ZAMARGU-4260 file (C-alpha; in steps of 0.2 Angstrom, whole numbers, plus 5000, padded with zeros to 4 digits):
<rodrens>
0) 5520/5746/5412 | 5535/5734/5413 | 5532/5716/5416 | 5540/5709/5432 | 5548/5692/5436
5) 5552/5685/5454 | 5567/5673/5455 | 5568/5663/5471 | 5584/5654/5477 | 5576/5638/5482
10) 5589/5630/5494 | 5593/5646/5502 | 5575/5650/5507 | 5572/5632/5512 | 5588/5633/5523
15) 5582/5649/5531 | 5565/5642/5535 | 5572/5626/5542 | 5583/5635/5555 | 5571/5649/5558
20) 5555/5638/5563 | 5553/5625/5576 | 5552/5607/5570 | 5535/5601/5562 | 5530/5584/5556
25) 5515/5578/5547 | 5505/5562/5551 | 5518/5552/5540 | 5532/5558/5551 | 5539/5569/5537
30) 5548/5585/5543 | 5539/5600/5536 | 5545/5616/5544 | 5556/5621/5529 | 5542/5618/5517
35) 5530/5628/5527 | 5542/5642/5530 | 5546/5643/5511 | 5528/5644/5506 | 5524/5657/5519
40) 5539/5668/5513 | 5534/5665/5495 | 5516/5669/5498 | 5520/5685/5507 | 5532/5691/5493
45) 5521/5687/5479 | 5507/5697/5487 | 5519/5712/5488 | 5527/5710/5471 | 5511/5704/5461
50) 5523/5698/5447 | 5519/5692/5430 | 5532/5678/5430 | 5540/5667/5444 | 5554/5654/5444
55) 5562/5645/5458 | 5580/5639/5456 | 5588/5624/5465 | 5606/5617/5466 | 5607/5600/5459
60) 5608/5586/5472 | 5626/5582/5469 | 5634/5599/5469 | 5646/5604/5456 | 5654/5621/5456
65) 5657/5635/5445 | 5676/5632/5444 | 5681/5614/5446 | 5699/5619/5452 | 5691/5625/5468
70) 5677/5611/5470 | 5687/5602/5483 | 5688/5617/5494 | 5670/5622/5492 | 5665/5604/5494
75) 5670/5605/5512 | 5654/5614/5516 | 5643/5607/5530 | 5632/5593/5524 | 5613/5597/5524
80) 5604/5590/5539 | 5594/5574/5535 | 5578/5583/5542 | 5580/5596/5529 | 5586/5585/5514
85) 5570/5575/5515 | 5560/5591/5512 | 5569/5596/5496 | 5560/5584/5484 | 5543/5587/5493
90) 5544/5606/5490 | 5548/5603/5472 | 5533/5592/5470 | 5522/5605/5479 | 5528/5619/5467
95) 5525/5608/5452 | 5508/5605/5458 | 5505/5624/5459 | 5511/5626/5441 | 5527/5636/5447
100) 5542/5635/5435 | 5557/5626/5443 | 5575/5626/5436 | 5591/5616/5440 | 5605/5612/5430
105) 5620/5600/5432 | 5636/5610/5433 | 5628/5626/5438 | 5623/5632/5456 | 5606/5641/5459
110) 5614/5658/5460 | 5622/5656/5443 | 5605/5652/5436 | 5597/5667/5445 | 5612/5678/5440
115) 5610/5674/5422 | 5591/5675/5422 | 5591/5692/5431 | 5603/5699/5417 | 5593/5691/5403
120) 5576/5698/5410 | 5583/5715/5413 | 5590/5716/5396 | 5572/5712/5389 | 5566/5727/5399
125) 5559/5718/5414 | 5559/5722/5432 | 5567/5708/5442 | 5565/5704/5461 | 5577/5691/5468
130) 5573/5682/5484 | 5587/5674/5493 | 5595/5673/5510 | 5612/5673/5503 | 5620/5690/5503
135) 5632/5685/5489 | 5617/5689/5477 | 5619/5708/5482 | 5632/5709/5467 | 5617/5707/5455
140) 5608/5722/5461 | 5605/5736/5448 | 5592/5750/5446 | 5580/5736/5439 | 5586/5721/5449
145) 5580/5721/5467 | 5588/5709/5480 | 5576/5704/5494 | 5583/5695/5509 | 5570/5688/5521
150) 5573/5687/5539 | 5563/5678/5553 | 5561/5687/5569 | 5551/5681/5583 | 5541/5670/5571
155) 5538/5684/5559 | 5546/5687/5542 | 5554/5704/5538 | 5562/5708/5522 | 5578/5718/5518
160) 5577/5726/5500 | 5592/5731/5490 | 5594/5740/5473 | 5611/5745/5468 | 5610/5762/5478
165) 5605/5752/5494 | 5620/5741/5493 | 5631/5756/5491 | 5622/5764/5506 | 5623/5749/5517
170) 5641/5742/5513 | 5649/5758/5505 | 5653/5748/5489 | 5645/5745/5473 | 5637/5728/5469
175) 5652/5724/5458 | 5664/5729/5472 | 5654/5719/5484 | 5662/5703/5476 | 5680/5710/5480
180) 5674/5715/5498 | 5669/5696/5500 | 5685/5691/5493 | 5695/5700/5506 | 5684/5697/5522
185) 5677/5680/5517 | 5661/5672/5521 | 5661/5656/5532 | 5642/5653/5528 | 5647/5650/5510
190) 5665/5643/5512 | 5673/5658/5505 | 5690/5659/5515 | 5695/5677/5512 | 5712/5684/5518
195) 5717/5679/5535 | 5717/5694/5548 | 5707/5705/5536 | 5690/5709/5543 | 5675/5718/5537
200) 5680/5735/5542 | 5698/5734/5535 | 5691/5726/5519 | 5678/5739/5517 | 5691/5753/5519
205) 5703/5744/5506 | 5689/5742/5492 | 5681/5759/5494 | 5699/5766/5491 | 5705/5754/5477
210) 5689/5747/5471 | 5696/5729/5467 | 5707/5716/5475 | 5719/5717/5459 | 5721/5736/5461
215) 5724/5734/5480 | 5737/5721/5477 | 5746/5732/5465 | 5747/5745/5479 | 5750/5733/5493
220) 5765/5742/5500 | 5753/5757/5503 | 5739/5748/5512 | 5735/5752/5529 | 5736/5745/5542
225) 5753/5736/5538 | 5746/5719/5544 | 5733/5720/5530 | 5747/5723/5517 | 5757/5709/5523
230) 5742/5697/5524 | 5737/5701/5506 | 5754/5698/5499 | 5756/5682/5508 | 5739/5675/5504
235) 5736/5683/5487 | 5731/5665/5481 | 5717/5664/5494 | 5711/5681/5489 | 5710/5676/5470
240) 5701/5660/5475 | 5689/5669/5486 | 5684/5681/5472 | 5682/5667/5460 | 5671/5658/5472
245) 5661/5673/5476 | 5658/5679/5458 | 5641/5673/5451 | 5640/5668/5433 | 5628/5679/5424
250) 5631/5672/5407 | 5628/5653/5410 | 5622/5643/5396 | 5605/5633/5399 | 5588/5632/5391
255) 5574/5643/5398 | 5558/5648/5390 | 5551/5664/5399 | 5533/5659/5394 | 5535/5643/5405
260) 5537/5654/5420 | 5520/5664/5417 | 5511/5665/5433 | 5494/5658/5433 | 5482/5652/5447
265) 5494/5643/5459 | 5480/5637/5471 | 5476/5621/5461 | 5466/5606/5467 | 5482/5596/5465
270) 5491/5608/5477 | 5476/5608/5489 | 5478/5589/5491 | 5497/5592/5495 | 5493/5605/5508
275) 5481/5593/5516 | 5493/5579/5516 | 5506/5591/5524 | 5493/5597/5537 | 5495/5615/5533
280) 5478/5619/5538 | 5480/5637/5541 | 5486/5639/5523 | 5471/5630/5515 | 5460/5645/5516
285) 5470/5653/5502 | 5462/5640/5490 | 5446/5644/5482 | 5443/5625/5478 | 5435/5610/5485
290) 5445/5594/5488 | 5447/5583/5473 | 5430/5575/5471 | 5428/5557/5477 | 5417/5545/5468
295) 5411/5538/5485 | 5401/5554/5487 | 5388/5547/5474 | 5384/5534/5488 | 5380/5546/5502
300) 5362/5546/5508 | 5354/5557/5520 | 5340/5548/5530 | 5326/5557/5539 | 5312/5544/5538
305) 5311/5531/5551 | 5305/5517/5540 | 5320/5520/5528 | 5331/5521/5543 | 5324/5504/5549
310) 5328/5496/5532 | 5346/5503/5534 | 5348/5495/5551 | 5341/5478/5545 | 5355/5477/5531
315) 5368/5482/5544 | 5363/5468/5556 | 5368/5455/5543 | 5383/5463/5536 | 5401/5457/5537
320) 5407/5474/5543 | 5398/5490/5549 | 5407/5506/5552 | 5398/5519/5563 | 5399/5536/5571
325) 5389/5547/5582 | 5387/5566/5579 | 5381/5580/5590 | 5366/5591/5584 | 5375/5608/5583
330) 5363/5616/5571 | 5356/5628/5584 | 5369/5628/5597 | 5381/5642/5601 | 5399/5637/5600
335) 5402/5638/5619 | 5389/5625/5622 | 5393/5613/5608 | 5398/5600/5621 | 5381/5600/5629
340) 5372/5597/5612 | 5362/5582/5610 | 5364/5568/5598 | 5361/5574/5580 | 5361/5557/5572
345) 5373/5543/5567 | 5384/5539/5552 | 5383/5521/5546 | 5392/5511/5532 | 5392/5493/5527
350) 5398/5493/5509 | 5406/5504/5497 | 5389/5509/5490 | 5379/5510/5506 | 5384/5525/5516
355) 5371/5534/5527 | 5369/5549/5538 | 5353/5546/5549 | 5347/5562/5557 | 5336/5563/5573
360) 5320/5572/5571 | 5304/5569/5560 | 5300/5553/5570 | 5317/5547/5573 | 5320/5549/5591
365) 5338/5548/5599 | 5334/5533/5611 | 5327/5523/5596 | 5342/5527/5585 | 5355/5522/5598
370) 5345/5506/5603 | 5345/5501/5585 | 5364/5505/5583 | 5367/5495/5599 | 5358/5480/5591
375) 5368/5482/5575 | 5384/5481/5586 | 5378/5465/5593 | 5373/5456/5577 | 5385/5462/5563
380) 5401/5451/5561 | 5412/5466/5564 | 5407/5482/5572 | 5420/5497/5570 | 5420/5514/5577
385) 5433/5527/5579 | 5437/5529/5598 | 5425/5516/5604 | 5427/5520/5622 | 5420/5537/5620
390) 5405/5531/5609 | 5401/5518/5623 | 5393/5532/5633 | 5379/5531/5620 | 5380/5514/5612
395) 5378/5498/5622 | 5391/5485/5618 | 5385/5468/5622 | 5399/5458/5615 | 5418/5462/5613
400) 5424/5449/5601 | 5417/5458/5585 | 5422/5476/5590 | 5436/5486/5581 | 5443/5503/5586
405) 5451/5511/5571 | 5459/5524/5582 | 5468/5511/5593 | 5474/5502/5577 | 5480/5518/5570
410) 5489/5522/5586 | 5498/5505/5586 | 5504/5508/5568 | 5510/5526/5572 | 5512/5528/5591
415) 5522/5544/5590 | 5506/5554/5586 | 5498/5561/5602 | 5481/5565/5593 | 5472/5555/5580
420) 5457/5560/5569 | 5447/5550/5557 | 5453/5562/5543 | 5471/5556/5548 | 5465/5538/5545
425) 5457/5543/5529 | 5473/5550/5522 | 5485/5538/5529 | 5475/5522/5525 | 5464/5526/5511
430) 5474/5540/5503 | 5457/5550/5504 | 5457/5569/5506 | 5442/5576/5515 | 5437/5594/5512
435) 5435/5603/5528 | 5422/5614/5520 | 5409/5600/5517 | 5392/5601/5524 | 5389/5591/5541
440) 5380/5577/5533 | 5393/5574/5520 | 5407/5574/5534 | 5397/5561/5544 | 5396/5550/5529
445) 5414/5552/5526 | 5418/5547/5544 | 5407/5531/5543 | 5415/5526/5526 | 5432/5529/5532
450) 5429/5518/5548 | 5422/5504/5537 | 5434/5505/5523 | 5450/5506/5534 | 5447/5491/5544
455) 5454/5479/5532 | 5468/5491/5528 | 5473/5492/5546 | 5471/5474/5549 | 5483/5470/5534
460) 5496/5482/5541 | 5494/5476/5559 | 5498/5458/5552 | 5512/5465/5542 | 5520/5473/5557
465) 5516/5458/5568 | 5504/5469/5579 | 5488/5459/5577 | 5489/5449/5593 | 5494/5465/5603
470) 5479/5473/5596 | 5466/5459/5598 | 5472/5452/5614 | 5478/5467/5624 | 5473/5484/5617
475) 5455/5480/5611 | 5450/5471/5628 | 5458/5486/5637 | 5445/5498/5629 | 5432/5490/5639
480) 5442/5489/5655 | 5446/5507/5654 | 5427/5511/5650 | 5422/5502/5666 | 5435/5511/5676
485) 5429/5528/5670 | 5411/5523/5674 | 5416/5517/5691 | 5426/5532/5696 | 5433/5535/5714
490) 5424/5542/5729 | 5431/5558/5736 | 5428/5565/5753 | 5425/5583/5748 | 5425/5591/5765
495) 5442/5582/5769 | 5448/5589/5753 | 5443/5607/5758 | 5451/5605/5775 | 5467/5599/5766
500) 5466/5615/5755 | 5464/5626/5770 | 5478/5619/5779 | 5489/5622/5764 | 5483/5640/5763
505) 5488/5643/5781 | 5505/5636/5778 | 5508/5646/5762 | 5504/5662/5771 | 5516/5657/5785
510) 5530/5654/5772 | 5526/5670/5763 | 5529/5680/5779 | 5545/5671/5783 | 5552/5673/5765
515) 5548/5692/5765 | 5556/5694/5782 | 5572/5685/5777 | 5572/5695/5760 | 5569/5712/5769
520) 5556/5716/5756 | 5539/5710/5748 | 5539/5704/5731 | 5529/5692/5720 | 5537/5675/5724
525) 5529/5667/5709 | 5538/5679/5697 | 5554/5672/5692 | 5560/5689/5686 | 5557/5697/5703
530) 5563/5682/5713 | 5579/5682/5703 | 5582/5701/5707 | 5579/5698/5725 | 5590/5683/5727
535) 5605/5687/5716 | 5605/5706/5716 | 5598/5712/5732 | 5604/5697/5743 | 5619/5694/5733
540) 5617/5675/5733 | 5630/5665/5722 | 5626/5655/5707 | 5615/5668/5698 | 5614/5664/5679
545) 5608/5678/5669 | 5597/5674/5654 | 5588/5685/5642 | 5572/5686/5653 | 5582/5688/5670
550) 5590/5676/5682 | 5586/5658/5681 | 5576/5652/5697 | 5573/5635/5690 | 5573/5620/5703
555) 5590/5614/5698 | 5598/5631/5702 | 5589/5633/5719 | 5592/5615/5724 | 5610/5619/5725
560) 5608/5634/5736 | 5595/5627/5748 | 5606/5618/5760 | 5616/5634/5764 | 5602/5648/5762
565) 5586/5645/5772 | 5576/5658/5761 | 5579/5647/5746 | 5574/5631/5755 | 5558/5640/5760
570) 5555/5646/5742 | 5556/5628/5736 | 5544/5623/5750 | 5532/5637/5745 | 5532/5631/5727
575) 5527/5613/5733 | 5513/5620/5744 | 5506/5631/5730 | 5507/5617/5718 | 5498/5605/5729
580) 5484/5618/5733 | 5481/5624/5715 | 5483/5607/5706 | 5476/5595/5719 | 5466/5603/5733
585) 5458/5616/5722 | 5459/5607/5705 | 5452/5590/5711 | 5437/5599/5718 | 5431/5605/5701
590) 5430/5587/5695 | 5419/5579/5709 | 5403/5573/5701 | 5385/5573/5707 | 5388/5555/5714
595) 5403/5562/5724 | 5415/5553/5713 | 5429/5558/5701 | 5428/5550/5684 | 5445/5553/5676
600) 5448/5549/5658 | 5460/5535/5654 | 5469/5537/5637 | 5477/5522/5628 | 5483/5531/5612
605) 5494/5545/5620 | 5511/5539/5625 | 5523/5531/5613 | 5529/5518/5625 | 5511/5511/5627
610) 5508/5517/5645 | 5491/5523/5649 | 5488/5541/5654 | 5475/5549/5665 | 5467/5566/5661
615) 5453/5577/5668 | 5460/5576/5681 | 5477/5567/5680 | 5475/5554/5695 | 5492/5546/5690
620) 5502/5561/5695 | 5496/5562/5714 | 5513/5566/5723 | 5522/5552/5731 | 5539/5559/5735
625) 5534/5571/5749 | 5523/5566/5764 | 5512/5581/5763 | 5509/5576/5745 | 5505/5558/5749
630) 5493/5564/5762 | 5481/5570/5749 | 5477/5551/5746 | 5467/5551/5762 | 5453/5561/5753
635) 5450/5546/5741 | 5439/5534/5751 | 5429/5518/5747 | 5410/5517/5748 | 5402/5512/5764
640) 5404/5493/5765 | 5420/5493/5754 | 5438/5493/5757 | 5453/5498/5746 | 5465/5485/5740
645) 5481/5492/5732 | 5492/5480/5722 | 5509/5486/5715 | 5522/5477/5705 | 5539/5475/5713
650) 5553/5482/5702 | 5544/5477/5687 | 5555/5486/5675 | 5571/5478/5682 | 5563/5461/5681
655) 5559/5464/5663 | 5577/5470/5660 | 5583/5454/5668 | 5572/5443/5657 | 5576/5453/5641
660) 5595/5454/5644 | 5596/5436/5649 | 5609/5441/5662 | 5612/5426/5673 | 5618/5436/5688
665) 5602/5447/5689 | 5591/5432/5685 | 5598/5422/5699 | 5597/5436/5711 | 5578/5438/5708
670) 5575/5419/5708 | 5584/5418/5725 | 5573/5433/5731 | 5589/5442/5736 | 5590/5461/5739
675) 5594/5467/5721 | 5600/5484/5726 | 5611/5477/5740 | 5618/5464/5729 | 5622/5478/5716
680) 5630/5489/5729 | 5641/5475/5735 | 5647/5472/5717 | 5649/5490/5711 | 5657/5496/5727
685) 5667/5481/5730 | 5662/5477/5748 | 5655/5462/5756 | 5636/5460/5755 | 5634/5461/5774
690) 5644/5477/5775 | 5634/5487/5762 | 5629/5504/5770 | 5611/5511/5768 | 5619/5525/5757
695) 5628/5513/5746 | 5612/5503/5744 | 5603/5520/5739 | 5616/5524/5727 | 5615/5506/5719
700) 5596/5508/5718 | 5599/5524/5708 | 5611/5515/5696 | 5599/5500/5694 | 5584/5511/5689
705) 5595/5524/5680 | 5602/5510/5668 | 5584/5506/5663 | 5582/5524/5657 | 5599/5525/5648
710) 5606/5536/5661 | 5623/5545/5657 | 5637/5548/5669 | 5632/5566/5669 | 5614/5562/5674
715) 5620/5550/5688 | 5632/5562/5695 | 5618/5575/5696 | 5607/5562/5705 | 5620/5556/5717
720) 5629/5573/5719 | 5646/5564/5715 | 5659/5568/5701 | 5656/5563/5683 | 5671/5552/5684
725) 5664/5543/5699 | 5648/5541/5691 | 5656/5534/5675 | 5666/5521/5686 | 5649/5516/5695
730) 5641/5513/5678 | 5657/5503/5671 | 5657/5492/5687 | 5638/5490/5685 | 5641/5483/5667
735) 5655/5472/5673 | 5643/5465/5686 | 5629/5462/5674 | 5638/5460/5657 | 5622/5453/5649
740) 5613/5470/5651 | 5627/5480/5642 | 5626/5468/5628 | 5607/5469/5627 | 5607/5488/5628
745) 5620/5490/5614 | 5611/5477/5603 | 5595/5486/5606 | 5602/5503/5600 | 5611/5495/5585
750) 5594/5486/5580 | 5585/5503/5582 | 5598/5512/5571 | 5596/5499/5557 | 5577/5497/5557
755) 5571/5514/5565 | 5562/5506/5579 | 5562/5495/5595 | 5549/5482/5600 | 5543/5475/5617
760) 5541/5457/5621 | 5523/5458/5615 | 5528/5465/5598 | 5523/5484/5602 | 5534/5495/5590
765) 5541/5511/5596 | 5549/5521/5581 | 5565/5531/5586 | 5567/5544/5572 | 5579/5554/5583
770) 5593/5541/5580 | 5594/5548/5562 | 5594/5566/5567 | 5609/5577/5562 | 5608/5584/5579
775) 5620/5576/5592 | 5608/5579/5607 | 5593/5572/5597 | 5603/5556/5593 | 5608/5554/5611
780) 5590/5556/5617 | 5586/5543/5603 | 5598/5531/5611 | 5591/5533/5628 | 5573/5530/5621
785) 5580/5514/5612 | 5586/5507/5628 | 5571/5511/5639 | 5556/5509/5627 | 5557/5490/5626
790) 5558/5489/5645 | 5545/5502/5649 | 5534/5496/5635 | 5534/5478/5640 | 5530/5483/5658
795) 5515/5493/5651 | 5509/5478/5641 | 5510/5467/5657 | 5500/5479/5668 | 5487/5480/5654
800) 5486/5461/5653 | 5484/5461/5672 | 5470/5475/5671 | 5460/5466/5658 | 5461/5449/5667
805) 5457/5456/5684 | 5442/5466/5678 | 5436/5452/5668 | 5436/5440/5683 | 5427/5452/5694
810) 5413/5454/5681 | 5412/5436/5676 | 5410/5431/5695 | 5397/5445/5696 | 5406/5452/5711
815) 5402/5470/5718 | 5421/5474/5719 | 5427/5485/5705 | 5444/5490/5697 | 5444/5509/5699
820) 5462/5515/5696 | 5478/5511/5687 | 5494/5521/5691 | 5508/5514/5680 | 5513/5498/5690
825) 5499/5499/5703 | 5481/5494/5703 | 5467/5500/5715 | 5452/5489/5719 | 5437/5495/5728
830) 5433/5479/5736 | 5416/5474/5744 | 5421/5468/5761 | 5413/5451/5760 | 5423/5448/5744
835) 5440/5454/5751 | 5449/5437/5751 | 5443/5433/5734 | 5449/5450/5727 | 5466/5448/5734
840) 5467/5430/5727 | 5462/5437/5710 | 5475/5451/5710 | 5489/5440/5715 | 5485/5426/5702
845) 5482/5438/5688 | 5496/5451/5691 | 5509/5438/5695 | 5505/5427/5680 | 5501/5441/5667
850) 5517/5436/5658 | 5529/5421/5659 | 5547/5428/5662 | 5563/5421/5667 | 5561/5429/5684
855) 5546/5429/5695 | 5533/5444/5694 | 5529/5449/5712 | 5517/5462/5719 | 5516/5471/5736
860) 5498/5472/5741 | 5489/5482/5755 | 5472/5486/5761 | 5465/5502/5769 | 5450/5513/5772
865) 5458/5526/5761 | 5470/5527/5747 | 5484/5533/5758 | 5482/5518/5770 | 5481/5506/5756
870) 5497/5512/5748
</rodrens>
């Protein structure tokens, strides 16, 4: 049986994977989609081929070309995208870790290397499979050389196979004649110009008849059609150049030992570590290896005896730092009920050599275990956990000054991630790979060790990036404030919520009836496909945009039609009502606890700008723009004997912009307590202050807030329903009015391009990798992020400072009043009525003095017997 070799065109397959798969990044921010796609294709084809030898060929980094006389022409090829370029050296390292032979040679392209190797190996009696996305390599096909071209369709890889006979069947020419075919028709993807005005059909006809461009040129007067004859004569030099560029060198001179390409076990421990770092979790199952052994495992101890556990806790109490974690007892729990499992034990570590997993049972009771850990938290010099707020449901924290949350620290260092695990921290901070196949006790020990060992590493990096004060003075105190808010919850009048939902249901039925009557038929209003057919085919409404899945019925399409077509206005209204009912009337009811309150979760490690988010349910997204949506706030009520106090920052982001930009006009306006939007309207629209119309003020308000978000002339024109030219003039006039803002925004974007990040007044960093993208739309998005993130992030920092201080004063003064909700720039207090005056004083003092800016911070404050009245 003949031996077989697989030859892979490295850059070609990487390129195909890069453009065929959505963008992926690992924890380090490395783009990985091309690497992942390459490996997936390689694994699939290796399983099909089962070869004896494997080699991957790459172009050198600084391309040289087969024929120097044409290097300038071929050098005009489109440069490689930065996101792809950074993946090339990584895939090479991964392949080397797998023991796979790589070849590259200065002066030779990858297809020259492959062409030469395919000929050498075939001459040695081997079967050859060439893997490439470049159809130029079809010229290499023979009876023993198979060209395999992968294609990605709907996320799946399909492969076209070509022996010499397949090339003939598909293109009507032999593999050798395929070179001449390319010389005539050209190939824009590989910068082969071809002959102008000769397309594939004409080129195929010419080559099938004359077999080469030279023979065709010799019979140029006989060529049909006449324009082809004329083109070949006039552009013969381009035909010759194209053939040279298209011809692969199969006799190149380079060193290569076949035995170096012998395929062994590619699933090595070294490769496993790379796959973990790249976060290719669904590829790890291919490895029959454990993660590289770590010496710290020798220090793991499983404790099941209470006396031994007591000795561990006594040591932990006097330690300089203790890392701890809590785990559930999932040994006899079905997967669907894991969340309901009790405490299985804790992990605890206070030195490199003392790492313990203490299990419940055998005399170690859950309550005793958690009480002991709570005592450790009070007495150890530094107590560290991962996601401390969640752990506080079980562990009592009596002091805050010694606590350290490794998840929060990791978030500050890399705020672009929306999810953090202790494995991420182990890999990023300790260069430690943790095997997912470990037993539970070992994983618990690893988590405790990771928390303990990463504290100093994280602190060092926080100091390096000037984030330590942000961490210690804002983010860590916030952990405890958010915990208090979650515990407090907000009272909901369940019956009122049900009545609200019933009213919505009646209105929805009425709207359905009206829509069906106007349409003259019944259909599924919630189906975009059916709705599109009814509106744009049956009713012949204008503006229909056909897509692959039907007509677009997105809000921006329907909004333009609503003023002239009542059915469209009713459909938009119907959507609002159904959204309110499903998300709020019905959705909120599912979250009401036994105490009648909703206990939402507040997350501080989700948004890149530093804003707090709310989930389960999201109470920060209660509608405010439409009256019916606002009415749902009536179901949120204070406890008997209490009243709601709502305090909202006035134009905080514009005030932050005034301070950061140092623009004297905007600063003076705020100091004089002037109407900012009316002043802006007066300046931008060139009318006296007293003569500014309400519409002009609204437009100026849109410009003011739009500038904060880096709005473009197109975006502003859409918002104000004006021409793009008018919008551009508004923005130009705005910057003339406030020149300091223009300078600040330009400087911020410039700084972000130079450093890769922007910062808030309190030092919070927001990386902006989009600015380095090869994609124009991504770079434009990055510029908007760079303009907005320092402003929005600073506003988020200020509200966090205010929250922490307000909550601290309420507790220090042992007041019954409690902070229950934060919605971006707004705080909601459930105030005990006898304490109302003091609560209002505390809110005003702490919110207006949370930061010292060049302009005053002001709040709007209201009270009410429900959230609607207070707002």
